[in-house]
C-alpha positions in Angstrom: 0.1 0.0 0.0 1.2 3.5 -0.8 1.3 6.2 2.1 2.2 9.8 1.4 3.3 12.0 4.4 3.7 15.7 3.8 4.7 18.1 6.5 5.7 21.7 7.0 8.4 22.6 9.6 10.5 25.6 10.4 12.8 24.4 13.2 12.9 20.7 12.8 10.0 19.9 15.4 7.5 18.9 12.9 9.9 17.3 10.8 11.2 15.0 13.5 7.5 14.1 14.4 7.0 13.2 10.5 10.0 10.9 10.4 8.6 8.9 13.4 5.2 8.5 11.8 7.1 7.3 8.4 8.9 4.8 10.7 5.8 3.6 12.2 4.2 3.3 8.8 7.0 1.4 7.5 6.9 -1.1 10.2 4.0 -2.8 8.5 4.7 -5.2 5.9 3.9 -4.0 2.4 3.7 -0.3 3.4 5.6 2.1 0.8 6.1 5.4 2.6 6.6 8.6 0.8 7.9 11.4 2.9 8.2 15.0 1.8 8.5 18.6 3.2 5.6 20.6 1.7 7.9 22.4 -0.5 8.8 19.2 -2.4 5.4 17.5 -2.3 3.3 17.3 -5.2 -0.4 17.1 -4.9 -0.6 15.2 -8.1 0.7 12.1 -6.4 -2.2 12.0 -4.1 -4.5 10.2 -6.3 -2.0 7.2 -6.5 -1.9 6.8 -2.6 -4.0 4.6 -0.4 -3.3 6.9 2.8 -2.3 10.6 3.2 -1.0 12.1 6.5 -0.2 15.7 6.7 1.1 17.9 9.5 2.6 21.2 10.5 3.4 23.4 13.2 0.1 25.0 15.0 0.1 28.8 14.3 -2.2 30.3 16.8 -4.5 27.3 16.6 -4.4 26.8 12.9 -2.6 25.4 9.9 0.9 26.8 9.0 0.8 29.1 6.0 3.0 26.6 4.1 0.8 23.6 4.4 -2.5 25.8 4.0 -1.2 26.9 0.6 -0.5 23.4 -0.4 -3.8 22.2 0.7 -5.4 25.0 -1.3 -3.9 23.3 -4.5 -6.3 20.3 -3.9 -9.3 21.7 -5.9 -8.7 19.6 -9.0 -8.5 16.6 -6.9 -11.7 17.5 -5.0 -13.8 18.3 -8.2 -12.9 14.8 -9.6 -13.3 12.9 -6.5 -9.8 11.5 -6.7 -9.2 11.5 -2.7 -12.7 10.0 -1.9 -12.2 6.9 0.5 -8.5 7.4 0.9 -7.4 7.0 4.5 -6.2 10.2 6.1 -4.5 11.3 9.4 -3.0 14.4 11.0 -0.5 15.7 13.2 1.0 19.1 14.7 3.5 20.6 17.1 2.8 23.7 19.2 5.3 25.8 21.4 3.0 25.8 24.4 0.9 23.1 26.2 -2.2 25.0 25.4 -1.0 26.4 22.1 -4.1 25.2 20.1 -3.1 21.5 19.4 -6.7 20.4 19.2 -7.7 23.3 17.1 -4.8 22.7 14.7 -5.5 18.9 14.4 -9.2 19.9 13.6 -8.3 22.5 11.3 -6.1 19.9 9.3 -8.8 17.4 9.5 -11.4 19.5 7.8 -9.9 19.6 4.3 -9.6 15.8 4.4 -13.5 15.7 5.2 -14.2 17.9 2.2 -12.2 15.4 0.2 -14.3 12.5 1.4 -11.4 10.9 3.2 -11.8 8.5 5.9 -10.0 9.9 9.0 -7.8 7.9 11.3 -7.0 9.1 15.0 -5.4 7.4 17.8 -7.9 5.7 20.3 -7.3 5.5 24.1 -6.5 1.8 23.8 -3.3 2.6 21.9 -0.9 2.6 24.7 1.3 5.5 23.6 -2.0 7.5 23.6 -3.3 6.5 27.1 -1.5 9.3 29.3 -0.5 11.8 26.7 -2.1 12.3 23.3 -5.0 13.3 21.4 -7.8 11.4 19.8 -7.7 13.6 16.4 -4.1 12.6 15.4 -0.8 13.3 16.9 -0.4 16.8 18.6 2.6 17.5 20.6 4.3 20.4 22.4 7.9 21.3 22.0 8.4 24.1 24.4 9.7 27.5 23.3 13.3 28.0 23.7 14.3 30.5 26.6 16.6 32.4 23.9 16.8 32.4 20.1 20.3 31.1 20.6 19.3 28.0 22.4 18.9 24.7 20.4 15.5 23.6 19.6 13.4 21.8 22.1 12.9 18.5 20.1 10.2 16.1 20.5 10.9 13.5 23.4 10.9 9.7 23.0 7.2 9.7 24.3 6.3 12.2 21.5 7.9 10.1 18.8 6.5 7.0 20.0 3.1 8.6 19.4 4.2 9.3 15.8 5.2 5.8 15.3 1.8 4.7 16.9 -0.1 6.8 14.4 1.9 5.7 11.5 1.5 2.1 12.1 -2.2 2.5 12.7 -2.6 4.3 9.4 -0.7 1.7 7.5 -2.5 -1.2 9.1 -5.9 0.3 8.6 -5.1 1.3 5.0 -4.0 -2.4 4.4 -7.2 -3.9 5.5 -9.3 -1.3 3.8 -7.5 -1.8 0.3 -7.8 -5.5 0.9 -11.5 -5.3 1.3 -12.0 -2.8 -1.5 -10.2 -4.9 -4.2 -11.7 -8.1 -2.8 
């Protein structure tokens, strides 16, 4: 199955999370994962995918400008129903604990619903999600650095475990879904 992961990242936080999601997806037999920064991602590849995962840093509870610009290019695919019944999932990073994680995740899900995609989140029975996580996708906090000269506060191992869990879940469900669709 083909899984496309696209992300926007400014300081490496979201990129690190995207790589953990790709790692989780690749752990499933038969998963072919394509991972691109939004500047290299091509919306015309999406109709060949079985699952699409996108994410970005949260900007005041909303999608980053880079990813929003890319999503706005999906009009042709929407008009022709090219993404209907594709598996979709989302992820984000924020700088503060209450910096709009859920709002950003919901804003990322909305375009997928417009496309007719099937949204996959992380349920409470996923061990990595029990104590710290979100049911809408993966949203993590990478605290704001004290000074612009400080190295970035990158995702923790627990954060990356959430990413791997989402990637694995998407790949497993995409595999089941395409097996039923083709059978």
